[in-house]
Gaussian input, Z-matrix of N, CA and C with variables (Angstrom, degrees):
# hf/3-21g

backbone

0 1
 N
 C     1     B1
 C     2     B2     1     A1
 N     3     B3     2     A2     1     D1
 C     4     B4     3     A3     2     D2
 C     5     B5     4     A4     3     D3
 N     6     B6     5     A5     4     D4
 C     7     B7     6     A6     5     D5
 C     8     B8     7     A7     6     D6
 N     9     B9     8     A8     7     D7
 C    10    B10     9     A9     8     D8
 C    11    B11    10    A10     9     D9
 N    12    B12    11    A11    10    D10
 C    13    B13    12    A12    11    D11
 C    14    B14    13    A13    12    D12
 N    15    B15    14    A14    13    D13
 C    16    B16    15    A15    14    D14
 C    17    B17    16    A16    15    D15
 N    18    B18    17    A17    16    D16
 C    19    B19    18    A18    17    D17
 C    20    B20    19    A19    18    D18
 N    21    B21    20    A20    19    D19
 C    22    B22    21    A21    20    D20
 C    23    B23    22    A22    21    D21
 N    24    B24    23    A23    22    D22
 C    25    B25    24    A24    23    D23
 C    26    B26    25    A25    24    D24
 N    27    B27    26    A26    25    D25
 C    28    B28    27    A27    26    D26
 C    29    B29    28    A28    27    D27
 N    30    B30    29    A29    28    D28
 C    31    B31    30    A30    29    D29
 C    32    B32    31    A31    30    D30
 N    33    B33    32    A32    31    D31
 C    34    B34    33    A33    32    D32
 C    35    B35    34    A34    33    D33
 N    36    B36    35    A35    34    D34
 C    37    B37    36    A36    35    D35
 C    38    B38    37    A37    36    D36
 N    39    B39    38    A38    37    D37
 C    40    B40    39    A39    38    D38
 C    41    B41    40    A40    39    D39
 N    42    B42    41    A41    40    D40
 C    43    B43    42    A42    41    D41
 C    44    B44    43    A43    42    D42
 N    45    B45    44    A44    43    D43
 C    46    B46    45    A45    44    D44
 C    47    B47    46    A46    45    D45
 N    48    B48    47    A47    46    D46
 C    49    B49    48    A48    47    D47
 C    50    B50    49    A49    48    D48
 N    51    B51    50    A50    49    D49
 C    52    B52    51    A51    50    D50
 C    53    B53    52    A52    51    D51
 N    54    B54    53    A53    52    D52
 C    55    B55    54    A54    53    D53
 C    56    B56    55    A55    54    D54
 N    57    B57    56    A56    55    D55
 C    58    B58    57    A57    56    D56
 C    59    B59    58    A58    57    D57
 N    60    B60    59    A59    58    D58
 C    61    B61    60    A60    59    D59
 C    62    B62    61    A61    60    D60
 N    63    B63    62    A62    61    D61
 C    64    B64    63    A63    62    D62
 C    65    B65    64    A64    63    D63
 N    66    B66    65    A65    64    D64
 C    67    B67    66    A66    65    D65
 C    68    B68    67    A67    66    D66
 N    69    B69    68    A68    67    D67
 C    70    B70    69    A69    68    D68
 C    71    B71    70    A70    69    D69
 N    72    B72    71    A71    70    D70
 C    73    B73    72    A72    71    D71
 C    74    B74    73    A73    72    D72
 N    75    B75    74    A74    73    D73
 C    76    B76    75    A75    74    D74
 C    77    B77    76    A76    75    D75
 N    78    B78    77    A77    76    D76
 C    79    B79    78    A78    77    D77
 C    80    B80    79    A79    78    D78
 N    81    B81    80    A80    79    D79
 C    82    B82    81    A81    80    D80
 C    83    B83    82    A82    81    D81
 N    84    B84    83    A83    82    D82
 C    85    B85    84    A84    83    D83
 C    86    B86    85    A85    84    D84
 N    87    B87    86    A86    85    D85
 C    88    B88    87    A87    86    D86
 C    89    B89    88    A88    87    D87
 N    90    B90    89    A89    88    D88
 C    91    B91    90    A90    89    D89
 C    92    B92    91    A91    90    D90
 N    93    B93    92    A92    91    D91
 C    94    B94    93    A93    92    D92
 C    95    B95    94    A94    93    D93
 N    96    B96    95    A95    94    D94
 C    97    B97    96    A96    95    D95
 C    98    B98    97    A97    96    D96
 N    99    B99    98    A98    97    D97
 C   100   B100    99    A99    98    D98
 C   101   B101   100   A100    99    D99
 N   102   B102   101   A101   100   D100
 C   103   B103   102   A102   101   D101
 C   104   B104   103   A103   102   D102
 N   105   B105   104   A104   103   D103
 C   106   B106   105   A105   104   D104
 C   107   B107   106   A106   105   D105
 N   108   B108   107   A107   106   D106
 C   109   B109   108   A108   107   D107
 C   110   B110   109   A109   108   D108
 N   111   B111   110   A110   109   D109
 C   112   B112   111   A111   110   D110
 C   113   B113   112   A112   111   D111
 N   114   B114   113   A113   112   D112
 C   115   B115   114   A114   113   D113
 C   116   B116   115   A115   114   D114
 N   117   B117   116   A116   115   D115
 C   118   B118   117   A117   116   D116
 C   119   B119   118   A118   117   D117
 N   120   B120   119   A119   118   D118
 C   121   B121   120   A120   119   D119
 C   122   B122   121   A121   120   D120
 N   123   B123   122   A122   121   D121
 C   124   B124   123   A123   122   D122
 C   125   B125   124   A124   123   D123
 N   126   B126   125   A125   124   D124
 C   127   B127   126   A126   125   D125
 C   128   B128   127   A127   126   D126
 N   129   B129   128   A128   127   D127
 C   130   B130   129   A129   128   D128
 C   131   B131   130   A130   129   D129
 N   132   B132   131   A131   130   D130
 C   133   B133   132   A132   131   D131
 C   134   B134   133   A133   132   D132
 N   135   B135   134   A134   133   D133
 C   136   B136   135   A135   134   D134
 C   137   B137   136   A136   135   D135
 N   138   B138   137   A137   136   D136
 C   139   B139   138   A138   137   D137
 C   140   B140   139   A139   138   D138
 N   141   B141   140   A140   139   D139
 C   142   B142   141   A141   140   D140
 C   143   B143   142   A142   141   D141
 N   144   B144   143   A143   142   D142
 C   145   B145   144   A144   143   D143
 C   146   B146   145   A145   144   D144
 N   147   B147   146   A146   145   D145
 C   148   B148   147   A147   146   D146
 C   149   B149   148   A148   147   D147
 N   150   B150   149   A149   148   D148
 C   151   B151   150   A150   149   D149
 C   152   B152   151   A151   150   D150
 N   153   B153   152   A152   151   D151
 C   154   B154   153   A153   152   D152
 C   155   B155   154   A154   153   D153
 N   156   B156   155   A155   154   D154
 C   157   B157   156   A156   155   D155
 C   158   B158   157   A157   156   D156
 N   159   B159   158   A158   157   D157
 C   160   B160   159   A159   158   D158
 C   161   B161   160   A160   159   D159
 N   162   B162   161   A161   160   D160
 C   163   B163   162   A162   161   D161
 C   164   B164   163   A163   162   D162
 N   165   B165   164   A164   163   D163
 C   166   B166   165   A165   164   D164
 C   167   B167   166   A166   165   D165
 N   168   B168   167   A167   166   D166
 C   169   B169   168   A168   167   D167
 C   170   B170   169   A169   168   D168
 N   171   B171   170   A170   169   D169
 C   172   B172   171   A171   170   D170
 C   173   B173   172   A172   171   D171
 N   174   B174   173   A173   172   D172
 C   175   B175   174   A174   173   D173
 C   176   B176   175   A175   174   D174
 N   177   B177   176   A176   175   D175
 C   178   B178   177   A177   176   D176
 C   179   B179   178   A178   177   D177
 N   180   B180   179   A179   178   D178
 C   181   B181   180   A180   179   D179
 C   182   B182   181   A181   180   D180
 N   183   B183   182   A182   181   D181
 C   184   B184   183   A183   182   D182
 C   185   B185   184   A184   183   D183
 N   186   B186   185   A185   184   D184
 C   187   B187   186   A186   185   D185
 C   188   B188   187   A187   186   D186
 N   189   B189   188   A188   187   D187
 C   190   B190   189   A189   188   D188
 C   191   B191   190   A190   189   D189
 N   192   B192   191   A191   190   D190
 C   193   B193   192   A192   191   D191
 C   194   B194   193   A193   192   D192
 N   195   B195   194   A194   193   D193
 C   196   B196   195   A195   194   D194
 C   197   B197   196   A196   195   D195
 N   198   B198   197   A197   196   D196
 C   199   B199   198   A198   197   D197
 C   200   B200   199   A199   198   D198
 N   201   B201   200   A200   199   D199
 C   202   B202   201   A201   200   D200
 C   203   B203   202   A202   201   D201
 N   204   B204   203   A203   202   D202
 C   205   B205   204   A204   203   D203
 C   206   B206   205   A205   204   D204
 N   207   B207   206   A206   205   D205
 C   208   B208   207   A207   206   D206
 C   209   B209   208   A208   207   D207
 N   210   B210   209   A209   208   D208
 C   211   B211   210   A210   209   D209
 C   212   B212   211   A211   210   D210
 N   213   B213   212   A212   211   D211
 C   214   B214   213   A213   212   D212
 C   215   B215   214   A214   213   D213
 N   216   B216   215   A215   214   D214
 C   217   B217   216   A216   215   D215
 C   218   B218   217   A217   216   D216
 N   219   B219   218   A218   217   D217
 C   220   B220   219   A219   218   D218
 C   221   B221   220   A220   219   D219
 N   222   B222   221   A221   220   D220
 C   223   B223   222   A222   221   D221
 C   224   B224   223   A223   222   D222
 N   225   B225   224   A224   223   D223
 C   226   B226   225   A225   224   D224
 C   227   B227   226   A226   225   D225
 N   228   B228   227   A227   226   D226
 C   229   B229   228   A228   227   D227
 C   230   B230   229   A229   228   D228
 N   231   B231   230   A230   229   D229
 C   232   B232   231   A231   230   D230
 C   233   B233   232   A232   231   D231
 N   234   B234   233   A233   232   D232
 C   235   B235   234   A234   233   D233
 C   236   B236   235   A235   234   D234
 N   237   B237   236   A236   235   D235
 C   238   B238   237   A237   236   D236
 C   239   B239   238   A238   237   D237
 N   240   B240   239   A239   238   D238
 C   241   B241   240   A240   239   D239
 C   242   B242   241   A241   240   D240
 N   243   B243   242   A242   241   D241
 C   244   B244   243   A243   242   D242
 C   245   B245   244   A244   243   D243
 N   246   B246   245   A245   244   D244
 C   247   B247   246   A246   245   D245
 C   248   B248   247   A247   246   D246
 N   249   B249   248   A248   247   D247
 C   250   B250   249   A249   248   D248
 C   251   B251   250   A250   249   D249

   B1=1.4427
   B2=1.5515
   B3=1.2730
   B4=1.4585
   B5=1.5182
   B6=1.2644
   B7=1.4570
   B8=1.5155
   B9=1.2975
   B10=1.4717
   B11=1.5150
   B12=1.2974
   B13=1.4559
   B14=1.5152
   B15=1.2726
   B16=1.4715
   B17=1.5121
   B18=1.3168
   B19=1.4714
   B20=1.5420
   B21=1.3155
   B22=1.4781
   B23=1.5243
   B24=1.3125
   B25=1.4641
   B26=1.5265
   B27=1.3245
   B28=1.4889
   B29=1.5037
   B30=1.3093
   B31=1.4615
   B32=1.5315
   B33=1.3481
   B34=1.4626
   B35=1.5683
   B36=1.3437
   B37=1.4653
   B38=1.5394
   B39=1.3159
   B40=1.4480
   B41=1.5182
   B42=1.3073
   B43=1.4678
   B44=1.5172
   B45=1.3118
   B46=1.4728
   B47=1.5334
   B48=1.3117
   B49=1.4686
   B50=1.5165
   B51=1.2999
   B52=1.4735
   B53=1.5248
   B54=1.3466
   B55=1.4579
   B56=1.5388
   B57=1.3126
   B58=1.4634
   B59=1.5002
   B60=1.3272
   B61=1.4745
   B62=1.5253
   B63=1.3404
   B64=1.4619
   B65=1.5553
   B66=1.3257
   B67=1.4800
   B68=1.5101
   B69=1.3284
   B70=1.4778
   B71=1.5260
   B72=1.3233
   B73=1.5014
   B74=1.5274
   B75=1.3159
   B76=1.4602
   B77=1.5263
   B78=1.3262
   B79=1.4817
   B80=1.5154
   B81=1.2986
   B82=1.4915
   B83=1.5175
   B84=1.3217
   B85=1.4810
   B86=1.5571
   B87=1.3229
   B88=1.4615
   B89=1.5210
   B90=1.3101
   B91=1.4501
   B92=1.5118
   B93=1.3313
   B94=1.4540
   B95=1.5172
   B96=1.3296
   B97=1.4609
   B98=1.5150
   B99=1.3228
   B100=1.4567
   B101=1.5373
   B102=1.3350
   B103=1.4631
   B104=1.5239
   B105=1.3051
   B106=1.4863
   B107=1.5116
   B108=1.3122
   B109=1.4768
   B110=1.5304
   B111=1.3046
   B112=1.4981
   B113=1.5400
   B114=1.3055
   B115=1.4461
   B116=1.4927
   B117=1.3415
   B118=1.4580
   B119=1.5166
   B120=1.3265
   B121=1.4692
   B122=1.5030
   B123=1.3221
   B124=1.4376
   B125=1.5050
   B126=1.3056
   B127=1.4590
   B128=1.5285
   B129=1.2997
   B130=1.4638
   B131=1.5315
   B132=1.3071
   B133=1.4450
   B134=1.5663
   B135=1.3177
   B136=1.4602
   B137=1.5229
   B138=1.3270
   B139=1.4335
   B140=1.5245
   B141=1.3117
   B142=1.4935
   B143=1.4963
   B144=1.3124
   B145=1.4439
   B146=1.4934
   B147=1.3356
   B148=1.4683
   B149=1.5203
   B150=1.3053
   B151=1.4686
   B152=1.4878
   B153=1.3446
   B154=1.4485
   B155=1.5198
   B156=1.3455
   B157=1.4662
   B158=1.5341
   B159=1.3242
   B160=1.4621
   B161=1.5259
   B162=1.3028
   B163=1.4760
   B164=1.5100
   B165=1.3269
   B166=1.4788
   B167=1.4952
   B168=1.3456
   B169=1.4740
   B170=1.5140
   B171=1.3381
   B172=1.4718
   B173=1.5268
   B174=1.3383
   B175=1.4236
   B176=1.5366
   B177=1.3206
   B178=1.4598
   B179=1.5174
   B180=1.3260
   B181=1.4620
   B182=1.5375
   B183=1.2800
   B184=1.4662
   B185=1.5216
   B186=1.3236
   B187=1.4587
   B188=1.5187
   B189=1.3108
   B190=1.4304
   B191=1.5404
   B192=1.2855
   B193=1.4640
   B194=1.4974
   B195=1.3120
   B196=1.4843
   B197=1.5196
   B198=1.3245
   B199=1.4593
   B200=1.5302
   B201=1.3171
   B202=1.4374
   B203=1.5423
   B204=1.3322
   B205=1.4608
   B206=1.5160
   B207=1.3036
   B208=1.4655
   B209=1.4953
   B210=1.3093
   B211=1.4858
   B212=1.5237
   B213=1.3509
   B214=1.4410
   B215=1.5216
   B216=1.3216
   B217=1.4520
   B218=1.5077
   B219=1.2940
   B220=1.4725
   B221=1.5231
   B222=1.3387
   B223=1.4422
   B224=1.5261
   B225=1.3463
   B226=1.4616
   B227=1.5402
   B228=1.3323
   B229=1.4457
   B230=1.5223
   B231=1.3220
   B232=1.4699
   B233=1.5156
   B234=1.3218
   B235=1.4818
   B236=1.5012
   B237=1.3065
   B238=1.4665
   B239=1.5147
   B240=1.3577
   B241=1.4367
   B242=1.5269
   B243=1.3612
   B244=1.4410
   B245=1.5489
   B246=1.3213
   B247=1.5075
   B248=1.5249
   B249=1.3578
   B250=1.4684
   B251=1.4739
   A1=107.26
   A2=113.84
   A3=118.04
   A4=110.67
   A5=115.82
   A6=120.96
   A7=111.21
   A8=116.15
   A9=120.88
   A10=108.99
   A11=115.00
   A12=119.09
   A13=110.89
   A14=115.53
   A15=120.36
   A16=112.10
   A17=118.17
   A18=122.51
   A19=108.56
   A20=118.76
   A21=120.70
   A22=111.93
   A23=115.54
   A24=120.22
   A25=111.16
   A26=115.89
   A27=120.49
   A28=109.70
   A29=117.62
   A30=120.59
   A31=110.46
   A32=118.56
   A33=121.77
   A34=110.36
   A35=115.00
   A36=119.15
   A37=111.15
   A38=118.04
   A39=121.99
   A40=110.56
   A41=116.59
   A42=121.32
   A43=110.12
   A44=118.20
   A45=121.14
   A46=111.98
   A47=117.20
   A48=120.10
   A49=110.18
   A50=118.23
   A51=123.44
   A52=111.01
   A53=115.66
   A54=119.61
   A55=111.47
   A56=115.92
   A57=120.75
   A58=111.69
   A59=117.07
   A60=120.29
   A61=110.50
   A62=117.87
   A63=120.59
   A64=110.57
   A65=115.02
   A66=119.15
   A67=111.60
   A68=116.25
   A69=120.01
   A70=110.43
   A71=117.25
   A72=119.30
   A73=109.86
   A74=118.67
   A75=121.73
   A76=111.99
   A77=114.98
   A78=117.67
   A79=110.99
   A80=118.36
   A81=120.64
   A82=110.90
   A83=117.47
   A84=119.60
   A85=109.97
   A86=116.52
   A87=119.69
   A88=110.90
   A89=118.65
   A90=121.23
   A91=110.98
   A92=117.96
   A93=120.79
   A94=110.56
   A95=117.21
   A96=119.84
   A97=112.29
   A98=117.25
   A99=120.03
   A100=110.34
   A101=116.39
   A102=119.47
   A103=111.55
   A104=118.43
   A105=120.79
   A106=110.36
   A107=117.43
   A108=121.86
   A109=112.85
   A110=117.20
   A111=120.44
   A112=110.13
   A113=117.54
   A114=120.70
   A115=113.04
   A116=118.59
   A117=120.79
   A118=112.04
   A119=118.65
   A120=120.78
   A121=110.02
   A122=118.35
   A123=120.63
   A124=113.54
   A125=118.94
   A126=121.99
   A127=107.33
   A128=115.24
   A129=122.24
   A130=107.41
   A131=116.28
   A132=120.13
   A133=108.03
   A134=116.74
   A135=120.76
   A136=110.85
   A137=117.13
   A138=120.64
   A139=114.58
   A140=117.32
   A141=119.65
   A142=111.31
   A143=116.52
   A144=121.54
   A145=114.27
   A146=116.26
   A147=121.19
   A148=110.16
   A149=115.95
   A150=118.36
   A151=111.31
   A152=119.08
   A153=122.21
   A154=109.93
   A155=116.35
   A156=121.51
   A157=109.86
   A158=116.48
   A159=119.47
   A160=110.62
   A161=117.51
   A162=120.90
   A163=110.59
   A164=117.16
   A165=120.70
   A166=113.89
   A167=117.06
   A168=119.34
   A169=112.91
   A170=115.77
   A171=118.73
   A172=111.84
   A173=117.87
   A174=121.36
   A175=111.07
   A176=114.97
   A177=119.63
   A178=108.17
   A179=119.04
   A180=119.30
   A181=112.33
   A182=114.96
   A183=119.05
   A184=110.67
   A185=116.59
   A186=120.81
   A187=107.56
   A188=117.13
   A189=119.53
   A190=109.65
   A191=116.48
   A192=120.13
   A193=111.77
   A194=118.07
   A195=121.74
   A196=110.20
   A197=116.97
   A198=119.04
   A199=110.23
   A200=118.46
   A201=121.27
   A202=111.90
   A203=115.59
   A204=117.36
   A205=111.34
   A206=119.77
   A207=120.62
   A208=111.18
   A209=118.07
   A210=120.82
   A211=110.17
   A212=116.38
   A213=119.10
   A214=111.46
   A215=118.27
   A216=121.28
   A217=110.80
   A218=118.38
   A219=122.70
   A220=113.00
   A221=118.78
   A222=119.95
   A223=108.74
   A224=115.75
   A225=119.02
   A226=109.91
   A227=115.01
   A228=119.78
   A229=109.08
   A230=117.54
   A231=119.59
   A232=109.87
   A233=116.17
   A234=121.17
   A235=114.28
   A236=116.74
   A237=120.43
   A238=109.74
   A239=119.70
   A240=121.24
   A241=111.85
   A242=117.99
   A243=119.43
   A244=110.55
   A245=115.96
   A246=119.23
   A247=108.73
   A248=113.94
   A249=120.53
   A250=111.18
   D1=141.11
   D2=-176.19
   D3=-77.43
   D4=154.29
   D5=177.66
   D6=-80.23
   D7=129.75
   D8=-178.56
   D9=-101.74
   D10=140.76
   D11=175.57
   D12=-78.32
   D13=166.09
   D14=178.48
   D15=-60.32
   D16=-37.04
   D17=-178.59
   D18=-69.06
   D19=-39.44
   D20=177.74
   D21=-65.08
   D22=-40.87
   D23=178.47
   D24=-63.67
   D25=-42.15
   D26=178.28
   D27=-64.03
   D28=-44.40
   D29=-179.78
   D30=-64.02
   D31=-42.46
   D32=179.46
   D33=-63.80
   D34=-42.78
   D35=-179.56
   D36=-64.65
   D37=-41.90
   D38=177.77
   D39=-64.03
   D40=-39.22
   D41=178.93
   D42=-64.34
   D43=-45.98
   D44=178.47
   D45=-64.15
   D46=-42.01
   D47=178.27
   D48=-63.55
   D49=-42.51
   D50=178.38
   D51=-60.45
   D52=-46.12
   D53=179.30
   D54=-63.75
   D55=-41.14
   D56=177.88
   D57=-62.20
   D58=-44.99
   D59=-179.96
   D60=-66.06
   D61=-36.06
   D62=177.29
   D63=-66.04
   D64=-40.56
   D65=176.93
   D66=-62.58
   D67=-43.65
   D68=179.74
   D69=-65.17
   D70=-38.56
   D71=177.53
   D72=-64.36
   D73=-42.74
   D74=178.69
   D75=-62.11
   D76=-41.63
   D77=178.15
   D78=-67.78
   D79=-34.98
   D80=176.74
   D81=-66.07
   D82=-43.11
   D83=178.95
   D84=-64.65
   D85=-41.56
   D86=177.95
   D87=-63.16
   D88=-41.95
   D89=177.99
   D90=-63.87
   D91=-39.40
   D92=179.18
   D93=-64.82
   D94=-44.85
   D95=-179.01
   D96=-64.09
   D97=-39.22
   D98=177.91
   D99=-66.99
   D100=-41.53
   D101=-179.86
   D102=-65.75
   D103=-35.98
   D104=178.51
   D105=-66.60
   D106=-36.42
   D107=-179.93
   D108=-75.61
   D109=-25.25
   D110=-174.96
   D111=-118.46
   D112=65.43
   D113=-179.13
   D114=-66.88
   D115=-24.23
   D116=179.83
   D117=-67.49
   D118=-16.91
   D119=177.64
   D120=-67.09
   D121=-23.56
   D122=-173.98
   D123=-102.50
   D124=10.00
   D125=176.88
   D126=-90.46
   D127=148.84
   D128=-179.58
   D129=-86.54
   D130=121.79
   D131=-178.10
   D132=-122.27
   D133=151.60
   D134=175.57
   D135=-62.71
   D136=146.48
   D137=-176.05
   D138=-95.27
   D139=-26.45
   D140=-177.13
   D141=-120.10
   D142=164.82
   D143=177.95
   D144=-59.84
   D145=-38.54
   D146=179.77
   D147=-64.37
   D148=-44.51
   D149=-178.72
   D150=-70.44
   D151=-30.77
   D152=174.92
   D153=-63.89
   D154=-45.21
   D155=179.70
   D156=-61.48
   D157=-43.48
   D158=-179.11
   D159=-66.16
   D160=-37.79
   D161=179.76
   D162=-67.59
   D163=-39.75
   D164=179.96
   D165=-76.41
   D166=-18.10
   D167=179.80
   D168=-68.47
   D169=-18.29
   D170=179.56
   D171=-87.88
   D172=-11.68
   D173=179.59
   D174=-79.62
   D175=150.66
   D176=176.81
   D177=-73.73
   D178=132.00
   D179=178.72
   D180=-64.11
   D181=150.84
   D182=-179.21
   D183=-67.11
   D184=-40.53
   D185=-179.21
   D186=-135.08
   D187=125.99
   D188=177.65
   D189=-93.64
   D190=171.49
   D191=179.25
   D192=-63.63
   D193=-37.64
   D194=179.84
   D195=-65.33
   D196=-39.49
   D197=179.13
   D198=-62.12
   D199=-41.01
   D200=179.77
   D201=-66.01
   D202=-41.92
   D203=-178.00
   D204=-69.25
   D205=-35.70
   D206=176.69
   D207=-70.24
   D208=-35.13
   D209=177.17
   D210=-66.00
   D211=-42.17
   D212=179.15
   D213=-65.95
   D214=-36.22
   D215=178.65
   D216=-68.35
   D217=-32.56
   D218=-176.40
   D219=-82.29
   D220=-14.99
   D221=-177.97
   D222=-73.49
   D223=140.39
   D224=178.60
   D225=-68.39
   D226=141.07
   D227=-179.99
   D228=-84.19
   D229=145.10
   D230=176.17
   D231=-66.37
   D232=155.64
   D233=-177.26
   D234=-57.81
   D235=-31.36
   D236=-177.09
   D237=-71.42
   D238=-21.63
   D239=-177.79
   D240=-88.33
   D241=-10.67
   D242=-178.85
   D243=-75.74
   D244=142.88
   D245=178.30
   D246=-71.90
   D247=148.36
   D248=-179.12
   D249=-111.78

């Protein structure tokens, strides 16, 4: 191996540090862009089925029983079901 002068060693060390910092910056930018695109990764979600059921029990149901019964009553009856 050839003998390196102190100036060559310093230049090589600075080059390696610069490349490493550039790589870390690129990884940071990539991480930021992925995180911005995937916001759902940072939401807190229930871990088990029981906790999911408990969390959803506080939500208003999409369709209640009364909504279904009024919709059924408002639907037109087929002709065969009409009394003669």
